[in-house]
C-alpha positions, -999 to +999 in steps of 0.1 A: +000+000+000+013+034-009+019+059+020-007+086+027+001+114+002+004+150+009-012+165-023+000+196-041-027+217-057-016+225-093-022+256-113-041+255-145-026+245-178-009+272-199-028+271-232-029+307-245+004+319-258-004+354-249-008+344-213+021+320-211+042+342-188+016+343-160+030+327-129-001+311-113-009+309-076-006+273-064+022+267-038+043+237-029+038+227+008+070+236+027+074+200+037+077+188+001+112+186-014+134+217-015+111+239-037+110+276-028+077+290-015+069+308-048+072+276-068+041+261-084+037+228-103+020+233-137-007+208-145-017+205-182-053+193-188-058+164-211-058+160-240-038+192-246+000+192-242+006+229-248+000+259-270+010+259-307+045+273-309+048+305-330+086+309-333+098+304-369+121+274-372+136+253-401+142+216-403+169+199-423+171+161-428+208+153-420+206+115-425+179+089-432+173+052-437+182+045-401+167+020-376+156+036-342+186+059-337+191+065-300+222+084-292+243+111-310+278+125-302+301+147-322+338+139-328+364+167-332+364+163-370+327+172-372+314+136-379+288+122-355+288+089-337+254+072-338+238+043-319+208+024-333+187+002-311+194-030-332+231-028-320+248-008-347+274+019-340+280+042-370+297+074-380+277+100-399+293+128-419+277+163-420+265+154-455+246+124-442+269+095-453+265+067-427+293+042-422+289+012-399+318+009-373+307-020-351+279-043-340+274-044-302+265-078-286+233-063-273+198-078-274+169-058-288+140-068-266+110-045-258+125-011-251+160-025-247+189-028-271+217-004-279+207+029-263+226+059-250+259+073-261+284+098-247+318+109-259+348+110-235+359+146-229+394+135-238+383+118-270+408+136-292+436+116-274+417+087-258+394+078-288+370+067-260+332+068-258+305+052-237+274+032-246+244+019-227+231-015-239+209-044-229+228-078-227+220-114-220+245-128-195+229-154-172+198-131-174+189-099-190+208-068-177+216-033-189+252-022-188+275+008-196+307+000-215+337+021-225+345+017-262+372+031-284+374+042-320+403+028-341+431+052-351+419+053-387+383+059-376+369+029-395+361+005-366+353+005-329+357-021-301+348-025-265+375-018-239+357-025-207+323-028-189+323+000-163+288-003-148+270-037-150+239-054-138+216-024-141+181-041-139+165-047-172+130-057-184+109-055-215+100-019-205+115+009-184+151+005-193+161+042-192+193+044-212+204+080-216+241+089-211+255+124-207+289+138-197+281+165-170+297+199-166+320+182-141+331+157-167+316+128-148+294+103-166+257+105-158+234+075-165+196+075-166+180+042-157+144+029-155+127+011-127+126-021-148+090-027-138+098-027-101+085+007-088+099+001-053+135-002-067+133+036-074+133+042-037+160+016-029+194+034-028+211+000-031+194-007-065+207+008-098+172+010-111+150+041-112+179+066-108+202+090-124+236+076-116+269+095-115+302+077-119+338+085-128+347+077-164+363+044-152+330+034-135+342+041-100+321+061-076+330+098-070+338+107-034+314+136-035+283+117-045+253+125-023+253+090-007+287+077+003+297+046-017+266+049-040+264+058-077+230+074-070+228+111-080+190+114-082+164+088-072+127+082-072+127+081-111+104+059-131+119+058-166+140+088-177+153+091-213+162+128-211+182+152-189+205+182-192+219+210-171+205+245-164+238+254-147+267+234-133+247+221-104+211+221-115+196+194-137+163+194-156+150+159-161+120+143-179+103+111-167+077+088-180+044+086-161+027+053-151+008+031-175-020+019-152-004-013-142-014-030-110+020-026-093+017+012-101-014+016-080-036+018-111-023+052-119-016+063-155-003+092-177+013+123-161+047+124-177+067+151-159+097+174-160+115+183-128+143+207-118+167+189-094+200+190-077+223+163-063+205+139-039+170+149-048+143+122-045+117+127-073+092+106-054+083+076-076+063+055-067+052+072-035+042+104-053+037+113-090+024+141-112+018+173-091+017+154-058+044+161-032+053+151+002+080+153+029+115+148+013+103+147-023+112+172-050+080+181-069+077+183-107+077+216-125+051+204-150+030+173-156+007+164-184-027+148-177-024+127-209+006+107-219+032+122-243+058+105-234+091+124-234+122+111-251+155+131-251+159+165-236+183+195-242+187+230-229+189+253-260+223+270-261+224+280-298+220+314-313+200+306-345+167+308-326+172+336-300+137+332-286+146+297-274+177+307-255+179+288-223+147+269-229+141+232-225+134+212-257+120+177-255+115+150-282+080+135-277+075+099-287+038+096-286+017+065-290-003+075-321-004+099-350-019+126-328+008+130-301+044+131-314+061+166-315+090+187-303+081+203-270+094+237-257+094+247-220+106+279-204+115+279-167+119+310-145+146+313-118+127+292-093+116+265-117+081+277-126+070+269-162+062+301-181+061+287-216+046+253-227+046+249-265+043+224-292+063+224-325+066+199-354+033+184-344+030+151-363+054+164-389+081+137-385+065+111-362+080+099-330+110+119-318+137+106-294+172+119-290+173+157-285+207+172-282+226+204-291+253+201-318+286+219-317+274+240-346+247+255-324+219+235-341+194+214-322+195+177-334+166+153-331+162+117-341+130+101-352+119+068-337+093+055-361+109+020-366+107+009-330+074-009-335+053+019-323+054+042-353+052+039-391+088+030-403+084+038-440+119+041-455+136+044-421+143+068-393+161+101-397+184+126-380+169+161-381+186+195-375+164+223-362+175+258-368+163+293-374 
């Protein structure tokens, strides 16, 4: 049985672009998380997800004919490294030429397979990068491994497994990797169908983990001897940093399963710092309680969110500092690129929809070194219309 909840009243959805800077009146109870007294969680009424975005943008197809691309990273020569969920690591030129480098011994099952990717900060000399993948080794697990690119750039091979035995299941595998401002490796994991694991510090499931690049645990992690950086996560596939210490993270809401208390929908985005507990499964959506960090926004109908990036480019000045989210969606009506603006205390002041249904399901969302926002489609993952394959998109002004 779930503990008695201390409920947070939520302000109304922002649906009118002209009123999108209004702050609302609902307050977080002082006993819930570390939110300031003038913070208010935004609740978006179903079936809406946000106002129609009005900022002019352009979209360029960089590469196509792909199979569920999951992670992107840029090498110093301008080429991208790419992971696809069926196990293929490739390099992609700015002109869209895709060359296979390696096949990872991963298993593509449910939402598992070859997932996240991050480049080592010393890649120019180390040739190293990191991948997150699902493996079968006496049982199904997720793991993070360090790989290296050959000196001639035509092949890649595994060097070592640095984090192993991350719980895996058909659903809720997480998988996002990012190098943080501190040059540590951050790993987003799912609860692997066991909600209580998200509240178990000793479990690697339902967390954002922080490790050194050799897989060891940093001395300054919030819990001594633990890789846990954030906990109480259900299934994150997107996070980025608002500043060196503040993370913004998206999370998938529940699916109505029995072990989730019959709850459903309510994907969310939360602003968090080291050691925060996002509350799953004790609280979700705009609920809050003692010791839990409340969401900044939750949607009453499922999106759900894929990758997430803070916009740092200059081509679209109106988006400067905003949060962009690739939305996967379950049908032809939902997928889009989502824009959020947060004020200094984490209140949502813009909540907008772009590229609605234009390119189908969107997953990886990441800033490129050229200042463009790059987004991958995910139409070949069994939940969309694959057609001639998935694509890498560049969004600019």
